[in-house]
C-alpha positions as CSV (number, residue, x, y, z in Angstrom):
1,M,-13.8,20.9,43.1
2,R,-13.3,22.3,39.7
3,Q,-12.5,19.7,37.0
4,F,-10.4,20.3,33.9
5,L,-10.5,18.5,30.6
6,L,-6.8,18.6,29.7
7,V,-5.6,17.8,26.2
8,G,-1.9,16.9,25.7
9,I,-0.9,17.6,29.3
10,S,2.7,17.3,30.1
11,Q,3.1,17.4,33.8
12,F,6.4,17.7,35.5
13,L,6.7,17.3,39.3
14,I,10.1,18.7,40.1
15,I,10.3,17.7,43.8
16,A,13.9,16.8,44.2
17,S,14.5,18.2,47.6
18,F,16.2,21.6,47.8
19,A,17.6,21.5,44.2
20,Q,18.7,24.7,42.7
21,K,15.8,27.2,42.4
22,P,14.4,27.3,38.9
23,V,14.4,30.7,37.2
24,W,10.6,30.7,36.7
25,V,10.1,31.2,40.5
26,D,11.3,34.8,40.1
27,F,8.5,37.1,38.8
28,E,10.7,39.2,36.4
29,K,12.5,36.1,35.0
30,R,9.2,34.3,34.6
31,K,7.9,37.2,32.5
32,Q,11.0,37.0,30.3
33,L,10.7,33.2,29.9
34,Y,7.0,33.3,29.1
35,P,6.0,36.7,27.6
36,N,2.3,37.5,27.7
37,D,2.1,37.8,23.9
38,K,3.2,34.2,23.5
39,Y,2.0,32.4,26.6
40,I,-0.8,32.3,29.1
41,V,0.7,31.6,32.6
42,G,-0.6,30.6,36.0
43,F,1.7,30.7,39.1
44,Y,1.1,30.0,42.8
45,S,3.3,29.7,45.8
46,A,2.5,29.0,49.4
47,P,4.3,28.2,52.7
48,K,4.7,24.5,53.5
49,K,2.2,22.9,55.9
50,T,3.4,20.2,58.2
51,D,0.0,18.5,58.4
52,K,-0.2,17.6,54.7
53,P,2.2,15.8,52.3
54,D,4.2,18.1,50.0
55,D,2.9,16.3,46.9
56,S,-0.7,17.0,47.9
57,Q,0.0,20.6,48.5
58,L,1.8,21.0,45.2
59,Q,-1.1,19.4,43.3
60,T,-3.5,21.9,44.9
61,L,-1.2,24.8,43.8
62,L,-1.1,23.3,40.3
63,E,-4.9,23.3,40.2
64,Y,-4.9,27.0,41.2
65,A,-2.4,27.8,38.5
66,K,-4.5,26.0,35.8
67,T,-7.5,27.9,37.0
68,D,-5.7,31.1,36.6
69,I,-5.1,30.3,32.9
70,I,-8.8,29.5,32.4
71,E,-9.8,32.7,34.1
72,N,-7.3,34.7,32.0
73,I,-9.0,33.3,28.9
74,Y,-12.4,34.0,30.3
75,V,-11.5,37.7,31.0
76,S,-10.0,38.0,27.5
77,V,-13.2,36.6,26.0
78,T,-15.4,39.0,28.0
79,S,-13.3,41.9,27.0
80,A,-13.1,40.9,23.3
81,S,-16.9,40.2,23.1
82,E,-17.5,43.8,24.3
83,L,-15.2,45.2,21.7
84,N,-16.6,43.0,18.9
85,T,-20.3,43.2,19.7
86,R,-21.1,44.8,16.3
87,Q,-19.2,42.3,14.2
88,T,-20.1,39.2,16.3
89,G,-23.8,39.8,16.1
90,K,-26.4,39.6,18.8
91,E,-26.9,35.9,18.5
92,F,-23.3,35.1,19.1
93,I,-23.2,37.3,22.2
94,Q,-26.3,35.7,23.5
95,S,-24.7,32.3,23.2
96,F,-21.4,33.4,24.7
97,S,-23.2,34.7,27.8
98,Q,-24.3,31.2,28.4
99,Q,-21.0,29.5,27.4
100,S,-18.8,31.8,29.5
101,L,-20.3,30.2,32.6
102,M,-18.6,27.0,31.4
103,A,-15.1,28.7,31.2
104,T,-13.7,26.4,33.9
105,K,-14.2,23.4,31.7
106,A,-12.1,24.7,28.8
107,E,-9.6,22.3,27.3
108,L,-6.0,23.5,27.6
109,A,-4.1,21.9,24.7
110,G,-0.4,21.7,25.2
111,L,-0.6,22.6,28.9
112,K,2.7,22.2,30.7
113,T,3.3,22.3,34.4
114,E,6.2,22.4,36.8
115,T,6.6,22.4,40.6
116,W,9.4,23.1,43.0
117,K,10.0,23.3,46.7
118,D,12.6,24.5,49.2
119,K,12.6,24.1,53.0
120,K,9.8,26.6,53.6
121,E,7.9,27.3,50.4
122,L,6.1,25.4,47.6
123,Y,5.8,26.7,44.0
124,A,3.7,25.7,41.0
125,L,3.7,26.9,37.4
126,A,1.3,26.2,34.5
127,Y,1.7,27.6,31.1
128,V,0.3,27.1,27.6
129,S,1.4,28.5,24.2
130,R,-1.2,30.9,22.6
131,T,-0.2,29.7,19.1
132,E,-0.7,26.1,20.1
133,L,-4.0,26.8,21.8
134,I,-5.3,28.8,18.8
135,S,-4.3,26.0,16.4
136,F,-6.1,23.4,18.6
137,Y,-9.4,25.4,18.8
138,K,-9.4,26.2,15.1
139,G,-9.1,22.6,14.3
140,K,-11.7,21.6,16.9
141,L,-14.2,24.2,15.7
142,A,-13.9,23.2,12.1
143,T,-14.5,19.5,13.0
144,M,-17.5,20.5,15.2
145,L,-19.1,22.6,12.5
146,A,-18.8,19.8,9.9
147,N,-20.3,17.3,12.3
148,I,-23.2,19.6,13.3
149,D,-24.0,20.2,9.6
150,K,-24.3,16.4,9.1
151,S,-26.5,16.1,12.2
152,V,-28.8,18.9,11.2
153,T,-29.1,17.5,7.6
154,A,-30.0,14.1,9.0
155,A,-32.6,15.6,11.3
156,E,-34.1,17.6,8.4
157,L,-34.4,14.4,6.4
158,E,-36.2,12.6,9.3
159,K,-38.7,15.5,9.5
160,T,-39.3,15.3,5.8
161,N,-39.9,11.6,6.0
162,G,-42.5,12.2,8.7
163,D,-40.7,10.8,11.8
164,K,-41.2,14.0,13.9
165,E,-40.2,12.4,17.2
166,K,-36.9,11.1,15.9
167,A,-36.3,14.4,14.1
168,L,-37.0,16.4,17.3
169,D,-34.5,14.3,19.3
170,M,-31.9,14.8,16.6
171,F,-32.5,18.6,16.5
172,Y,-32.1,18.8,20.3
173,Q,-28.8,16.8,20.0
174,S,-27.6,19.2,17.3
175,A,-28.5,22.2,19.5
176,K,-26.3,20.8,22.2
177,Q,-23.5,20.4,19.7
178,V,-23.9,24.0,18.7
179,R,-23.5,25.1,22.3
180,D,-20.2,23.3,22.5
181,A,-19.0,24.8,19.2
182,E,-20.0,28.3,20.5
183,Q,-17.7,27.8,23.5
184,A,-14.8,26.9,21.1
185,A,-15.6,30.0,19.1
186,A,-15.8,32.2,22.2
187,I,-12.4,31.0,23.4
188,L,-10.9,31.8,19.9
189,L,-12.5,35.2,20.1
190,G,-10.6,35.8,23.4
191,L,-7.3,34.5,22.1
192,M,-7.4,36.2,18.6
193,K,-9.4,39.3,19.6
194,Q,-11.6,38.8,16.6
195,V,-14.5,36.5,15.7
196,P,-13.4,33.2,14.1
197,A,-14.9,32.3,10.8
198,N,-18.0,30.1,11.4
199,N,-21.5,29.3,10.2
200,L,-23.0,28.9,13.7
201,A,-25.8,31.4,13.0
202,D,-26.9,29.5,9.9
203,L,-26.8,26.2,11.8
204,N,-28.8,27.7,14.6
205,T,-31.4,29.0,12.2
206,R,-31.8,25.6,10.6
207,I,-32.2,23.9,14.0
208,N,-34.7,26.5,15.3
209,N,-36.7,26.2,12.1
210,G,-36.7,22.4,12.4
211,I,-37.9,22.5,16.0
212,N,-40.5,25.2,15.4
213,A,-42.0,23.1,12.6
214,I,-42.6,20.3,15.1
215,I,-43.5,22.1,18.4
216,S,-44.6,25.6,19.3
217,R,-42.1,27.6,21.4
218,E,-44.0,30.8,21.4
219,N,-45.9,31.0,24.7
220,P,-48.5,33.5,25.9
221,T,-47.3,33.6,29.5
222,P,-44.1,32.7,31.5
223,D,-46.1,29.9,33.1
224,A,-46.7,28.3,29.7
225,A,-43.1,29.0,28.8
226,A,-41.9,27.2,31.9
227,L,-44.1,24.2,31.1
228,T,-42.7,24.1,27.5
229,I,-39.1,24.3,28.9
230,A,-39.8,21.4,31.3
231,G,-41.0,19.2,28.5
232,M,-38.0,20.1,26.3
233,L,-35.5,19.4,29.1
234,K,-37.2,16.2,30.2
235,K,-37.0,14.8,26.6
236,Q,-33.2,15.3,26.7
237,I,-32.5,14.0,30.2
238,S,-32.7,10.2,30.6
239,A,-31.7,10.1,34.4
240,T,-34.5,9.2,36.9
241,A,-35.3,12.0,39.4
242,P,-32.2,14.1,38.6
243,K,-31.2,16.7,41.1
244,V,-31.1,20.1,39.6
245,K,-30.0,23.5,40.9
246,I,-31.7,26.4,39.2
247,A,-29.6,29.5,38.9
248,S,-31.5,32.8,39.0
249,P,-32.3,34.0,35.5
250,T,-30.3,37.1,34.4
251,F,-30.9,39.9,31.8
252,Q,-29.0,39.5,28.6
253,D,-25.2,39.5,29.2
254,T,-25.3,41.6,32.4
255,K,-25.5,39.0,35.1
256,M,-28.2,41.2,36.6
257,G,-31.5,39.9,38.0
258,S,-35.0,41.5,38.2
259,P,-38.5,40.8,39.6
260,F,-39.1,38.6,36.7
261,S,-36.0,36.5,37.7
262,A,-37.6,35.7,41.0
263,Y,-41.0,35.1,39.5
264,F,-39.7,32.8,36.7
265,S,-37.5,30.8,39.0
266,K,-40.6,29.8,41.0
267,M,-42.3,28.8,37.7
268,L,-39.3,26.7,36.6
269,E,-39.2,24.9,40.0
270,S,-42.9,24.0,39.8
271,K,-42.9,22.8,36.2
272,L,-39.6,20.9,36.4
273,G,-40.8,19.3,39.7
274,S,-44.0,18.1,37.9
275,R,-41.8,16.5,35.3
276,G,-39.8,14.4,37.8
277,F,-36.8,16.7,38.4
278,N,-35.6,16.9,42.0
279,I,-35.0,20.7,42.7
280,E,-32.1,21.4,45.0
281,Q,-33.0,24.2,47.5
282,N,-30.0,24.1,49.9
283,T,-26.9,26.3,49.5
284,Q,-24.5,23.3,49.3
285,N,-24.3,22.2,45.6
286,N,-25.1,18.5,45.8
287,S,-27.0,18.6,42.5
288,D,-26.3,16.5,39.4
289,Y,-27.1,19.4,37.1
290,V,-27.2,23.2,37.1
291,L,-29.7,25.1,34.9
292,N,-28.7,28.5,33.7
293,C,-31.0,31.0,32.0
294,T,-30.6,34.3,30.3
295,Y,-33.4,36.3,28.8
296,W,-33.2,38.8,25.9
297,K,-35.3,41.6,24.4
298,E,-36.1,40.8,20.8
299,A,-38.6,43.1,19.0
300,D,-41.9,42.6,20.9
301,K,-40.8,39.4,22.6
302,L,-38.6,38.2,25.4
303,K,-36.4,35.3,24.4
304,L,-35.3,32.8,27.1
305,M,-32.2,30.7,26.5
306,L,-31.5,27.9,28.9
307,N,-28.6,25.4,29.2
308,M,-28.5,22.5,31.7
309,Y,-25.0,21.1,32.3
310,A,-23.7,18.2,34.3
311,V,-21.8,19.3,37.5
312,K,-19.2,16.5,37.3
313,T,-18.2,16.9,33.7
314,G,-19.3,20.5,32.7
315,K,-20.9,19.1,29.6
316,I,-24.2,20.6,28.4
317,T,-26.8,17.8,28.6
318,A,-29.9,19.7,27.6
319,T,-30.8,23.1,26.1
320,A,-34.0,25.0,25.5
321,E,-35.1,28.2,23.9
322,V,-38.6,29.8,24.1
323,S,-40.2,33.3,23.9
324,V,-42.9,35.3,25.7
325,P,-44.6,38.5,24.5
326,Q,-43.3,41.6,26.2
327,S,-46.8,42.9,26.5
328,W,-47.5,40.3,29.3
329,F,-45.1,42.0,31.7
330,A,-46.7,45.4,31.4
331,Q,-50.2,43.8,31.8
332,N,-49.1,41.9,35.0
333,N,-46.9,44.6,36.5
334,I,-43.8,42.4,36.6
335,A,-40.5,44.1,35.4
336,F,-37.9,42.1,33.5
337,M,-35.4,45.0,33.4
338,P,-33.1,45.2,36.5
339,E,-34.5,48.0,38.7
340,N,-31.3,50.1,38.6
341,F,-30.0,49.0,35.2
342,E,-28.2,52.2,34.1
343,E,-26.3,52.6,37.4
344,S,-25.4,48.9,37.6
345,Y,-24.3,48.7,33.9
346,S,-22.0,51.8,34.3
347,R,-20.6,50.3,37.5
348,A,-19.9,47.0,35.9
349,K,-17.8,48.6,33.2
350,A,-15.5,50.2,35.8
351,F,-14.9,46.7,37.3
352,T,-14.1,45.0,34.1
353,K,-11.3,47.4,33.2
354,D,-7.9,46.1,34.2
355,E,-9.3,43.1,36.1
356,I,-7.0,41.3,38.5
357,V,-6.0,37.9,37.0
358,G,-3.1,35.8,38.2
359,G,-2.4,38.0,41.3
360,G,-1.4,34.9,43.4
361,L,-4.4,35.1,45.8
362,R,-7.4,32.9,45.2
363,I,-10.8,33.9,46.8
364,D,-13.9,31.7,46.9
365,L,-17.0,33.7,47.9
366,W,-20.6,32.8,48.4
367,T,-23.7,33.6,50.5
368,N,-26.2,31.7,52.5
369,K,-28.4,31.4,49.3
370,C,-25.7,30.5,46.7
371,D,-22.9,31.9,44.7
372,N,-24.6,32.4,41.4
373,N,-26.7,35.6,41.2
374,P,-28.7,35.0,44.4
375,V,-31.9,36.9,45.1
376,F,-32.7,38.4,48.5
377,F,-36.1,39.7,49.5
378,E,-36.9,42.4,52.1
379,N,-36.0,41.3,55.6
380,D,-34.0,38.3,54.4
381,T,-30.7,37.9,56.1
382,L,-27.5,37.9,54.1
383,K,-24.6,35.9,55.4
384,I,-21.2,35.9,53.7
385,Y,-18.8,33.0,53.5
386,M,-15.3,32.9,51.9
387,R,-12.1,31.0,51.6
388,V,-8.6,32.3,50.6
389,N,-5.4,30.4,49.8
390,H,-2.9,32.6,51.6
391,E,-2.4,34.9,54.6
392,C,-3.7,38.3,53.5
393,Y,-5.7,41.4,54.2
394,L,-9.3,41.6,53.0
395,R,-11.5,44.6,52.0
396,F,-15.3,44.1,51.5
397,V,-17.1,46.8,49.6
398,Y,-20.9,46.6,49.0
399,Y,-22.3,48.6,46.1
400,M,-25.9,49.4,46.8
401,A,-28.8,49.8,44.3
402,D,-28.9,53.6,44.7
403,G,-25.2,54.0,43.9
404,S,-24.0,54.2,47.6
405,K,-20.9,52.4,48.5
406,V,-20.5,50.8,51.9
407,L,-17.2,49.6,53.4
408,L,-18.4,46.5,55.2
409,M,-14.9,45.4,56.4
410,N,-11.4,46.8,55.9
411,N,-8.0,45.2,56.4
412,Y,-9.7,42.1,57.8
413,Y,-6.7,39.9,58.4
414,I,-6.6,36.2,57.5
415,A,-3.9,34.5,59.6
416,S,-2.1,31.3,58.6
417,D,-4.5,29.2,60.7
418,K,-7.5,30.3,58.6
419,V,-5.9,29.8,55.2
420,N,-8.0,27.4,52.9
421,K,-10.7,27.2,55.6
422,V,-14.3,28.3,55.3
423,I,-14.8,31.6,57.1
424,E,-18.2,33.0,58.0
425,I,-17.9,36.8,58.1
426,P,-19.0,37.7,61.6
427,E,-21.5,40.3,60.6
428,S,-24.9,39.5,59.1
429,F,-26.9,41.9,57.0
430,V,-30.7,42.4,56.6
431,C,-32.1,43.1,53.1
432,A,-33.8,46.6,53.1
433,E,-34.4,49.5,50.7
434,P,-33.1,50.5,48.2
435,F,-33.8,47.4,46.1
436,G,-32.3,46.4,42.8
437,N,-29.0,45.0,41.5
438,E,-26.2,45.2,44.0
439,I,-22.6,43.9,44.1
440,L,-20.3,42.6,46.8
441,V,-16.6,43.0,46.0
442,V,-13.9,41.3,48.0
443,N,-10.3,42.3,47.5
444,A,-7.3,40.5,49.0
445,Q,-3.7,41.6,49.2
446,T,-0.7,40.8,51.3
447,E,-0.2,44.4,52.4
448,P,-2.8,46.7,54.1
449,F,-5.1,48.6,51.8
450,Q,-4.8,52.3,50.9
451,K,-7.1,54.5,53.0
452,L,-10.5,55.5,51.5
453,N,-12.4,58.7,52.1
454,T,-15.4,57.6,54.3
455,R,-18.1,58.8,56.6
456,D,-20.1,57.1,59.3
457,Q,-23.9,57.2,58.9
458,D,-26.7,55.1,60.3
459,G,-24.4,52.5,61.7
460,Y,-22.5,52.0,58.3
461,T,-19.3,53.3,56.9
462,F,-20.1,55.0,53.5
463,I,-17.4,55.7,50.9
464,N,-17.4,59.2,49.5
465,E,-15.3,58.5,46.4
466,N,-16.7,57.3,43.0
467,V,-16.4,53.8,41.7
468,T,-13.3,54.4,39.6
469,E,-11.5,55.9,42.6
470,V,-12.5,53.1,44.9
471,V,-11.4,50.5,42.4
472,A,-8.0,52.2,41.9
473,K,-7.4,52.5,45.6
474,T,-8.5,49.0,46.3
475,R,-6.8,47.1,43.5
476,G,-3.7,49.2,44.3
477,F,-0.5,48.1,42.8
478,T,-0.1,45.6,40.0
479,K,2.0,42.6,40.7
480,T,5.7,43.5,40.2
481,T,7.6,41.3,42.7
482,N,7.3,37.8,44.2
483,Q,6.2,39.4,47.5
484,T,3.2,41.4,46.3
485,L,0.1,39.2,46.0
486,N,-3.5,40.3,45.3
487,G,-6.9,38.9,44.2
488,E,-10.5,40.0,43.7
489,K,-13.9,38.3,43.7
490,R,-17.3,39.9,42.8
491,L,-20.7,38.6,43.6
492,N,-23.9,40.0,41.9
493,L,-27.0,40.0,44.1
494,T,-30.6,41.0,43.3
495,T,-32.6,42.6,46.1
496,L,-36.4,42.8,45.9
497,K,-39.2,44.2,48.0
498,K,-41.6,41.3,47.7
499,Q,-41.5,37.6,46.9
500,Y,-43.3,36.0,44.0
């Protein structure tokens, strides 16, 4: 279950039975009370269930509402980072791509919540002032930067005095502090739509120079890079035989995988295992830590950035950064670019425009491999699992590597007895050509979907319209009343012909 670090929470449980309905329950009045330019709002409602206490159900709705606020910030950060790429600089965008994965752990300073119920329905509201949140994160970032500067200066002094082991530990600790500060800066970017004043780039340079003076992080092969990473992570993790889930590496900030992603995952599993890490292979996330990796083209090298964070707290506990010459990939015929990069990148831009946030329907989506950029090989079986918080209709659209669009299921109805329960989609799918980056998109709404222009071919229902038209017809209306609910979930998959 997602956890939230909440600062200054003021929680109100208004559960006096059948009192007068508060005005915030109404959609239009809620917009007037909490205008978007001043507040970030999360709201959920659901029919009462007789098999659970009202308080328990209301608390669940509150968690959904808080998550909506977090996701609203996340979408704002993503959008702002795209608009500000030139002024943010490549290094900030690299760091943000890692930190955005931690969006569900953001602190919500000044968060306020309310609940209400009548005879049939339960309601939950969460809201936070944009001004208060900006003020909090500006203060937090300033404090973080001052502390990091002191930590780096102390590490540099130890290096000068000849205690390289102690200096290295201190540089690693400073690097973790920088990752936390980058998240605060990223959140401010989303809230203010501009990059906050900071000296993170200079601090990063000092840390990297300090580490490079002690150990070599330039590796001739990915195998050597994985060994270096394992050593760096082990030095920062004190737990014995920690259980680690390795997320498939992705290219830059695209969330797309490649043949190299599969190859390097195996390298990491092997090297981390040799260093005493217990690698989690099953789809149920029972791990203590999750290791995320993005890789970036830099001149004639490929830079790999890794963060390991604790599942329970969301805190980064270890970080690593290494590089490999790009010439190795051509010599060994292993591609690091997604196989259908241009098509997938163009498609992703269509999805990010006018994303659904706070539509009142919450979708959890995963596969038999995982929910974080899974990799499937030829003849692998894809199984899809999901959970939704309300009665609704579902539409499943699968965007294939060659640009084709397949309507897997349409107007699949989730009745009240299936709400908040894990559902395995009855059909399974076998991985076959074409290979590359593919996306599964699930949309939910409380009314049937608008009809798409389709054709039946080879046992599948293909969509004839382009991505923009499909998105428009699938997302349909924006929320304008209390009765219209919608939601969306996307899952990136990488399909490959052979295993590595």
